[in-house]
C-alpha positions as a Markdown table, in Angstrom:
| # | Residue | x | y | z |
|---|---|---|---|---|
| 1 | Met | 10.2 | -5.1 | 37.0 |
| 2 | Val | 7.7 | -3.3 | 38.9 |
| 3 | Phe | 5.8 | -2.3 | 35.6 |
| 4 | Leu | 5.8 | -6.1 | 34.7 |
| 5 | Gln | 4.6 | -7.0 | 38.1 |
| 6 | Val | 1.6 | -4.7 | 37.6 |
| 7 | Ile | 0.8 | -6.0 | 34.2 |
| 8 | Ile | 1.0 | -9.6 | 35.3 |
| 9 | Ser | -1.3 | -9.0 | 38.3 |
| 10 | Ser | -3.9 | -7.2 | 36.1 |
| 11 | Leu | -3.8 | -10.0 | 33.6 |
| 12 | Val | -4.3 | -12.7 | 36.4 |
| 13 | His | -7.3 | -10.8 | 37.5 |
| 14 | Leu | -8.6 | -10.7 | 33.8 |
| 15 | Tyr | -8.0 | -14.4 | 33.7 |
| 16 | Ile | -9.8 | -15.3 | 36.9 |
| 17 | Ser | -12.8 | -13.0 | 35.7 |
| 18 | Ala | -13.0 | -14.9 | 32.4 |
| 19 | Ile | -12.9 | -18.3 | 34.2 |
| 20 | Leu | -15.7 | -17.2 | 36.5 |
| 21 | Tyr | -17.8 | -16.3 | 33.6 |
| 22 | Thr | -19.7 | -19.4 | 33.8 |
| 23 | Asn | -22.5 | -18.7 | 31.2 |
| 24 | Leu | -20.0 | -19.4 | 28.5 |
| 25 | Thr | -19.3 | -23.0 | 27.2 |
| 26 | Ser | -16.2 | -24.7 | 28.0 |
| 27 | Tyr | -14.7 | -23.7 | 24.6 |
| 28 | Ser | -15.0 | -20.0 | 25.7 |
| 29 | Arg | -13.2 | -20.9 | 28.9 |
| 30 | Lys | -10.6 | -22.3 | 26.9 |
| 31 | Met | -10.4 | -19.0 | 24.9 |
| 32 | Ala | -10.1 | -17.1 | 27.9 |
| 33 | Thr | -7.2 | -19.0 | 29.0 |
| 34 | Leu | -5.6 | -18.4 | 25.6 |
| 35 | Tyr | -6.2 | -14.6 | 26.0 |
| 36 | Phe | -4.7 | -14.6 | 29.3 |
| 37 | Leu | -1.6 | -16.5 | 28.3 |
| 38 | Ser | -1.1 | -14.9 | 25.0 |
| 39 | Thr | -1.6 | -11.4 | 26.2 |
| 40 | Leu | 0.8 | -11.9 | 29.1 |
| 41 | Val | 3.5 | -13.3 | 26.7 |
| 42 | Leu | 2.7 | -10.4 | 24.1 |
| 43 | Thr | 2.7 | -7.9 | 26.9 |
| 44 | Ile | 6.1 | -8.9 | 28.1 |
| 45 | Val | 7.5 | -9.0 | 24.5 |
| 46 | Val | 6.4 | -5.7 | 23.5 |
| 47 | Ser | 8.0 | -4.0 | 26.6 |
| 48 | Val | 11.3 | -5.1 | 25.3 |
| 49 | Pro | 13.1 | -3.4 | 22.5 |
| 50 | Ile | 13.4 | -6.0 | 19.3 |
| 51 | Asn | 15.1 | -5.2 | 16.2 |
| 52 | Val | 14.4 | -8.3 | 14.1 |
| 53 | Leu | 12.1 | -8.9 | 10.8 |
| 54 | Gly | 8.5 | -9.4 | 12.2 |
| 55 | Ser | 9.4 | -8.0 | 15.4 |
| 56 | Ala | 6.5 | -6.7 | 17.7 |
| 57 | Tyr | 7.1 | -3.0 | 16.9 |
| 58 | Cys | 3.9 | -1.3 | 18.0 |
| 59 | Gly | 4.8 | 2.4 | 17.2 |
| 60 | Pro | 3.9 | 4.6 | 14.3 |
| 61 | Val | 5.7 | 4.4 | 11.0 |
| 62 | Glu | 7.3 | 7.5 | 9.6 |
| 63 | Ala | 5.4 | 8.7 | 6.3 |
| 64 | Asn | 3.7 | 11.6 | 4.8 |
| 65 | Asp | 0.1 | 12.1 | 4.5 |
| 66 | Gln | -0.3 | 10.5 | 1.1 |
| 67 | Asp | 1.6 | 7.5 | 2.1 |
| 68 | Leu | -0.6 | 7.3 | 5.1 |
| 69 | Ile | -4.0 | 7.7 | 3.3 |
| 70 | Gln | -2.9 | 5.4 | 0.4 |
| 71 | Phe | -2.1 | 2.6 | 2.8 |
| 72 | Pro | -5.7 | 1.9 | 3.6 |
| 73 | Leu | -6.5 | 1.5 | 0.0 |
| 74 | Asn | -5.2 | -2.0 | 0.6 |
| 75 | Leu | -8.3 | -2.6 | 3.0 |
| 76 | Glu | -10.8 | -0.6 | 0.9 |
| 77 | Phe | -10.1 | -2.8 | -2.2 |
| 78 | Leu | -10.4 | -5.8 | -0.1 |
| 79 | Glu | -13.9 | -4.9 | 1.4 |
| 80 | Ala | -15.1 | -3.5 | -2.0 |
| 81 | Glu | -14.3 | -6.9 | -3.8 |
| 82 | Phe | -15.6 | -9.0 | -0.8 |
| 83 | Phe | -18.7 | -7.2 | -0.4 |
| 84 | Leu | -19.8 | -6.7 | -4.0 |
| 85 | Asn | -18.9 | -10.1 | -5.1 |
| 86 | Gly | -20.8 | -11.4 | -1.9 |
| 87 | Ala | -23.9 | -9.5 | -2.8 |
| 88 | Leu | -24.1 | -9.4 | -6.5 |
| 89 | Gly | -21.5 | -12.0 | -7.8 |
| 90 | His | -19.3 | -9.4 | -9.4 |
| 91 | Gly | -16.7 | -6.9 | -8.2 |
| 92 | Leu | -15.1 | -3.6 | -8.6 |
| 93 | Asp | -14.3 | -4.0 | -12.3 |
| 94 | Ala | -18.2 | -3.9 | -13.1 |
| 95 | Phe | -18.5 | -0.6 | -11.7 |
| 96 | Glu | -15.1 | 1.4 | -11.6 |
| 97 | Pro | -12.5 | -0.6 | -13.3 |
| 98 | Gly | -10.1 | 2.4 | -13.5 |
| 99 | Phe | -9.8 | 2.4 | -9.7 |
| 100 | Ala | -7.8 | -0.8 | -9.9 |
| 101 | Ala | -5.0 | 0.8 | -11.9 |
| 102 | Gly | -4.2 | -2.4 | -13.7 |
| 103 | Gly | -4.1 | -4.6 | -10.7 |
| 104 | Pro | -5.4 | -8.2 | -11.0 |
| 105 | Pro | -9.0 | -9.2 | -10.0 |
| 106 | Pro | -9.3 | -11.3 | -6.8 |
| 107 | Ile | -9.0 | -15.0 | -6.6 |
| 108 | Gly | -11.9 | -17.0 | -5.5 |
| 109 | Ala | -14.4 | -14.3 | -4.7 |
| 110 | Gln | -18.2 | -15.3 | -5.2 |
| 111 | Lys | -21.8 | -14.6 | -4.6 |
| 112 | Ala | -22.8 | -15.6 | -1.2 |
| 113 | Asn | -26.2 | -17.5 | -0.2 |
| 114 | Leu | -27.5 | -14.6 | 1.8 |
| 115 | Asp | -31.1 | -13.6 | 3.0 |
| 116 | Pro | -32.7 | -10.8 | 1.2 |
| 117 | Val | -32.1 | -8.3 | 4.0 |
| 118 | Thr | -28.4 | -9.1 | 4.5 |
| 119 | Arg | -27.9 | -9.2 | 0.9 |
| 120 | Arg | -29.2 | -5.6 | 0.6 |
| 121 | Ile | -27.0 | -4.5 | 3.5 |
| 122 | Ile | -23.8 | -6.1 | 2.0 |
| 123 | Glu | -24.8 | -4.6 | -1.4 |
| 124 | Glu | -24.9 | -1.1 | 0.1 |
| 125 | Phe | -21.6 | -1.9 | 2.0 |
| 126 | Gly | -20.2 | -2.6 | -1.4 |
| 127 | Tyr | -21.2 | 0.6 | -3.0 |
| 128 | Gln | -19.9 | 2.5 | 0.1 |
| 129 | Glu | -16.7 | 1.0 | -0.6 |
| 130 | Val | -16.5 | 2.1 | -4.2 |
| 131 | Gly | -17.1 | 5.6 | -2.8 |
| 132 | His | -14.3 | 5.2 | -0.4 |
| 133 | Leu | -11.9 | 4.4 | -3.1 |
| 134 | Arg | -12.9 | 7.3 | -5.1 |
| 135 | Ala | -12.5 | 9.6 | -2.3 |
| 136 | Ile | -8.8 | 8.5 | -1.6 |
| 137 | Ile | -8.0 | 8.2 | -5.2 |
| 138 | Thr | -9.1 | 11.8 | -6.1 |
| 139 | Thr | -7.6 | 13.2 | -2.9 |
| 140 | Val | -4.1 | 11.7 | -2.9 |
| 141 | Gly | -3.8 | 9.3 | -5.9 |
| 142 | Gly | -4.2 | 5.6 | -6.0 |
| 143 | Val | -2.2 | 2.6 | -6.3 |
| 144 | Pro | -2.6 | -0.7 | -8.0 |
| 145 | Arg | -5.2 | -3.1 | -6.6 |
| 146 | Pro | -3.1 | -5.7 | -5.1 |
| 147 | Leu | -3.8 | -9.6 | -5.7 |
| 148 | Tyr | -6.5 | -10.8 | -3.1 |
| 149 | Asp | -7.3 | -14.3 | -2.3 |
| 150 | Leu | -10.9 | -14.4 | -1.2 |
| 151 | Ser | -11.4 | -18.0 | -1.9 |
| 152 | Pro | -13.2 | -20.2 | 0.6 |
| 153 | Glu | -9.7 | -21.8 | 1.4 |
| 154 | Ala | -8.2 | -18.3 | 2.4 |
| 155 | Phe | -11.2 | -18.0 | 4.9 |
| 156 | Ala | -10.9 | -21.6 | 5.9 |
| 157 | Gln | -7.2 | -21.1 | 7.0 |
| 158 | Leu | -8.0 | -18.2 | 9.1 |
| 159 | Phe | -11.0 | -19.7 | 11.0 |
| 160 | Asp | -8.7 | -22.9 | 11.4 |
| 161 | Lys | -6.0 | -20.9 | 12.8 |
| 162 | Ala | -8.6 | -19.0 | 15.0 |
| 163 | Val | -10.3 | -22.0 | 16.6 |
| 164 | Gly | -6.9 | -24.0 | 16.9 |
| 165 | Tyr | -7.7 | -26.9 | 14.6 |
| 166 | Lys | -9.0 | -27.9 | 11.1 |
| 167 | Leu | -12.9 | -27.4 | 10.9 |
| 168 | Asp | -14.7 | -30.2 | 9.2 |
| 169 | Pro | -16.2 | -29.4 | 6.8 |
| 170 | Pro | -13.8 | -26.5 | 6.1 |
| 171 | Phe | -15.4 | -23.1 | 6.8 |
| 172 | Asn | -17.0 | -21.4 | 3.8 |
| 173 | Pro | -18.0 | -17.9 | 4.0 |
| 174 | Tyr | -20.3 | -18.1 | 0.9 |
| 175 | Ser | -22.4 | -20.9 | 2.1 |
| 176 | Asn | -25.0 | -19.0 | 4.1 |
| 177 | Thr | -25.9 | -15.7 | 5.9 |
| 178 | Val | -24.2 | -16.5 | 9.3 |
| 179 | Asn | -21.0 | -17.9 | 7.7 |
| 180 | Tyr | -20.8 | -14.6 | 5.3 |
| 181 | Leu | -21.5 | -12.4 | 8.4 |
| 182 | Leu | -18.7 | -14.0 | 10.4 |
| 183 | Ala | -16.3 | -13.6 | 7.5 |
| 184 | Ser | -17.4 | -10.0 | 7.3 |
| 185 | Tyr | -16.4 | -9.6 | 11.0 |
| 186 | Ala | -12.9 | -10.4 | 10.2 |
| 187 | Ile | -12.6 | -7.5 | 7.7 |
| 188 | Pro | -14.0 | -3.9 | 8.5 |
| 189 | Tyr | -12.9 | -3.7 | 12.1 |
| 190 | Val | -9.3 | -3.9 | 10.7 |
| 191 | Gly | -9.8 | -0.9 | 8.7 |
| 192 | Leu | -11.6 | 0.8 | 11.5 |
| 193 | Val | -8.9 | 0.7 | 14.1 |
| 194 | Gly | -6.2 | 1.4 | 11.3 |
| 195 | Tyr | -8.0 | 4.8 | 10.6 |
| 196 | Val | -8.0 | 5.6 | 14.3 |
| 197 | Gly | -4.3 | 4.9 | 14.4 |
| 198 | Thr | -3.6 | 7.1 | 11.4 |
| 199 | Ile | -5.4 | 10.3 | 12.3 |
| 200 | Pro | -3.1 | 11.5 | 15.0 |
| 201 | Tyr | -0.1 | 11.2 | 12.6 |
| 202 | Leu | -1.6 | 13.4 | 9.6 |
| 203 | Ala | -0.3 | 16.9 | 9.1 |
| 204 | Asn | -3.1 | 18.7 | 7.6 |
| 205 | Ser | -6.7 | 19.3 | 8.0 |
| 206 | Thr | -7.9 | 18.1 | 4.7 |
| 207 | Ser | -6.2 | 14.6 | 5.3 |
| 208 | Arg | -7.6 | 14.5 | 8.7 |
| 209 | Ser | -11.2 | 15.4 | 7.6 |
| 210 | Leu | -11.0 | 12.8 | 4.9 |
| 211 | Val | -9.9 | 9.9 | 7.2 |
| 212 | Ala | -12.3 | 10.9 | 9.9 |
| 213 | Ser | -15.1 | 10.6 | 7.5 |
| 214 | Leu | -13.8 | 7.3 | 6.2 |
| 215 | Leu | -13.7 | 6.2 | 9.9 |
| 216 | Gly | -17.2 | 7.1 | 10.6 |
| 217 | Val | -18.7 | 4.9 | 7.7 |
| 218 | Glu | -16.3 | 2.1 | 8.5 |
| 219 | Ser | -17.4 | 2.2 | 12.2 |
| 220 | Gly | -21.0 | 2.1 | 11.0 |
| 221 | Gln | -20.4 | -1.2 | 9.0 |
| 222 | Asp | -18.6 | -2.9 | 11.7 |
| 223 | Ala | -21.3 | -1.9 | 14.2 |
| 224 | Val | -24.1 | -3.4 | 12.0 |
| 225 | Ile | -22.2 | -6.7 | 11.3 |
| 226 | Arg | -21.7 | -7.1 | 15.0 |
| 227 | Thr | -25.3 | -6.3 | 15.7 |
| 228 | Leu | -26.5 | -8.8 | 13.3 |
| 229 | Leu | -24.2 | -11.5 | 14.7 |
| 230 | Tyr | -25.2 | -10.4 | 18.3 |
| 231 | Glu | -28.8 | -11.3 | 17.7 |
| 232 | Lys | -27.4 | -15.0 | 17.1 |
| 233 | Ala | -24.8 | -14.7 | 19.5 |
| 234 | Tyr | -25.7 | -18.1 | 21.3 |
| 235 | Glu | -26.6 | -20.1 | 18.3 |
| 236 | Lys | -24.5 | -22.8 | 17.1 |
| 237 | Val | -22.9 | -22.3 | 13.7 |
| 238 | Leu | -23.6 | -25.5 | 11.9 |
| 239 | Pro | -22.3 | -28.2 | 11.5 |
| 240 | Tyr | -19.7 | -27.0 | 14.2 |
| 241 | Asn | -20.4 | -27.2 | 18.0 |
| 242 | Ile | -19.3 | -23.5 | 18.1 |
| 243 | Thr | -21.4 | -20.6 | 18.9 |
| 244 | Val | -21.5 | -17.2 | 16.9 |
| 245 | Ala | -19.9 | -15.6 | 19.9 |
| 246 | Glu | -17.3 | -18.0 | 20.4 |
| 247 | Phe | -16.3 | -17.5 | 16.7 |
| 248 | Thr | -16.1 | -13.9 | 17.1 |
| 249 | Asn | -14.0 | -14.3 | 20.3 |
| 250 | Ala | -11.7 | -16.7 | 18.4 |
| 251 | Ile | -11.2 | -14.3 | 15.6 |
| 252 | Ser | -10.5 | -11.4 | 17.9 |
| 253 | Tyr | -8.0 | -13.3 | 19.8 |
| 254 | Ile | -6.0 | -14.6 | 16.7 |
| 255 | Arg | -6.0 | -11.0 | 15.5 |
| 256 | Asn | -4.6 | -9.8 | 18.8 |
| 257 | Glu | -2.0 | -12.7 | 18.6 |
| 258 | Leu | -0.8 | -12.0 | 14.9 |
| 259 | Ala | -0.7 | -8.1 | 15.6 |
| 260 | Met | 1.5 | -8.7 | 18.8 |
| 261 | Cys | 0.6 | -5.7 | 20.7 |
| 262 | Gly | -1.7 | -6.8 | 23.2 |
| 263 | Ile | -5.7 | -6.7 | 23.3 |
| 264 | Arg | -6.8 | -4.2 | 20.7 |
| 265 | Asp | -9.8 | -6.6 | 19.7 |
| 266 | Glu | -12.5 | -8.1 | 21.5 |
| 267 | Gly | -15.4 | -10.5 | 20.6 |
| 268 | Leu | -19.1 | -10.2 | 21.1 |
| 269 | Ile | -19.3 | -11.5 | 24.5 |
| 270 | Val | -16.6 | -10.6 | 27.3 |
| 271 | Pro | -16.0 | -10.9 | 31.0 |
| 272 | Leu | -17.2 | -8.2 | 33.0 |
| 273 | Leu | -13.7 | -6.9 | 33.4 |
| 274 | Leu | -13.7 | -6.0 | 29.6 |
| 275 | Gly | -17.3 | -4.9 | 29.5 |
| 276 | Ala | -18.2 | -1.1 | 29.3 |
| 277 | Glu | -18.0 | 0.1 | 32.7 |
| 278 | His | -17.3 | -3.5 | 34.2 |
| 279 | Arg | -21.2 | -3.6 | 34.0 |
| 280 | Thr | -21.9 | -5.5 | 31.0 |
| 281 | Glu | -20.9 | -8.9 | 29.3 |
| 282 | Ser | -22.2 | -7.7 | 25.9 |
| 283 | Asn | -19.8 | -6.2 | 23.6 |
| 284 | Ile | -21.6 | -5.0 | 20.4 |
| 285 | Leu | -18.9 | -2.4 | 20.0 |
| 286 | Ser | -15.2 | -3.3 | 20.7 |
| 287 | Ala | -13.7 | -0.5 | 22.7 |
| 288 | Asp | -11.0 | 0.2 | 25.6 |
| 289 | Ala | -11.5 | 0.8 | 29.3 |
| 290 | Asn | -13.0 | 4.2 | 28.6 |
| 291 | Ser | -15.1 | 3.0 | 25.8 |
| 292 | Leu | -12.7 | 4.8 | 23.4 |
| 293 | Ser | -12.0 | 2.9 | 19.9 |
| 294 | Tyr | -8.8 | 0.9 | 19.9 |
| 295 | Ala | -6.0 | 1.9 | 17.2 |
| 296 | Arg | -3.7 | -0.1 | 15.3 |
| 297 | Thr | -0.5 | 0.9 | 13.2 |
| 298 | Gln | 0.3 | -0.1 | 9.6 |
| 299 | Pro | 2.5 | -3.0 | 10.7 |
| 300 | Gln | 0.0 | -4.4 | 13.0 |
| 301 | Ile | -2.6 | -4.3 | 10.1 |
| 302 | Leu | -0.2 | -6.1 | 7.6 |
| 303 | Arg | 0.4 | -8.9 | 10.2 |
| 304 | Ile | -3.3 | -9.5 | 10.5 |
| 305 | Ile | -4.1 | -9.4 | 6.9 |
| 306 | Tyr | -1.2 | -11.6 | 5.8 |
| 307 | Gly | -2.0 | -14.0 | 8.5 |
| 308 | Thr | 1.6 | -14.6 | 9.2 |
| 309 | Gly | 2.3 | -12.3 | 12.1 |
| 310 | Ser | 4.8 | -10.4 | 10.1 |
| 311 | Glu | 4.6 | -7.3 | 8.0 |
| 312 | Tyr | 7.5 | -8.8 | 6.0 |
| 313 | Lys | 5.7 | -11.9 | 4.9 |
| 314 | Pro | 3.0 | -11.9 | 2.7 |
| 315 | Gly | -0.2 | -14.4 | 2.9 |
| 316 | Gly | -3.6 | -14.8 | 3.7 |
| 317 | Phe | -5.6 | -12.5 | 1.9 |
| 318 | Leu | -2.7 | -10.8 | 0.3 |
| 319 | Pro | -0.6 | -13.7 | -1.0 |
| 320 | Arg | 1.7 | -11.1 | -2.9 |
| 321 | Gly | 1.6 | -8.3 | -0.2 |
| 322 | Gly | -0.2 | -4.8 | -0.3 |
| 323 | Asn | 0.7 | -2.0 | -2.4 |
| 324 | Gly | 1.8 | 1.6 | -1.7 |
| 325 | Lys | 5.0 | 2.9 | -0.3 |
| 326 | Ile | 4.4 | 1.8 | 3.0 |
| 327 | Ala | 3.5 | -1.9 | 2.5 |
| 328 | Arg | 6.0 | -2.3 | 0.0 |
| 329 | Ser | 8.9 | -0.8 | 2.2 |
| 330 | Phe | 8.7 | -3.9 | 4.4 |
| 331 | Leu | 8.8 | -6.2 | 1.5 |
| 332 | Asp | 11.7 | -4.5 | -0.2 |
| 333 | Lys | 13.7 | -5.1 | 3.2 |
| 334 | Val | 13.2 | -9.0 | 2.9 |
């Protein structure tokens, strides 16, 4: 009981700080309220053991190094297809078709209307993801590429869920540079925190070295995307009456809600209480109170990528679920 009282007291202070953050629009104050209420509920939920499908289990899964390292292929394939298609109009099969191991090409991926600088950055990211796939496959073996839904409709559903209502017109990640960067904001960070959460449970040095190296580049990609968006933080995303920063806060909020394990994700502009050393409201790099990276487990990642809040219920970017032993183990229990 005392534990919960301390948590609630801390969250109340967080809520007050967010509401007093007067430079934000009324939409952002609404998001601060949602952050407070959802985090309060999620914190109480994860403090109580629950053993049901889709429960808020926040601990690690039991798996060997091979399975732990193969699991991120679900995200590396996604990033490779999204970046390559967005920059070039064609995906992994144009470069390394064997990596897909017979898995189907993604649904709805297309070339984005990007400015020249952003297009080159995203193209480079795409090639980096091909390298990541090669590194994992040659070290521990691969899994078939799962079916991805990278259509405008899939992203529109995510953004509708994030802001709490249907955007009109529907959000299209491929229509312009800002939209594409916002859609990109929704992807690499999930892999980043997944790698952070994986490293402590790897048994041998070769595995740890590989994942640490993957983490380094994923962190760089996320930092670049967040920096490009931060430059436009207070600009409205046309035709919506929502700023770039507000969209990032909304996406981070919905990811925290779906994962069900408290705050592990923060947008570009935060209350001072969440800023580095409580001295800055800018949040180009999302991190905890000691500016250390947040971590997520495999079930949390599946809840986010599926968009269902359950590792047992596929949907979102993976309509048929992920591949590899860890992802399939949850689907086999349904």
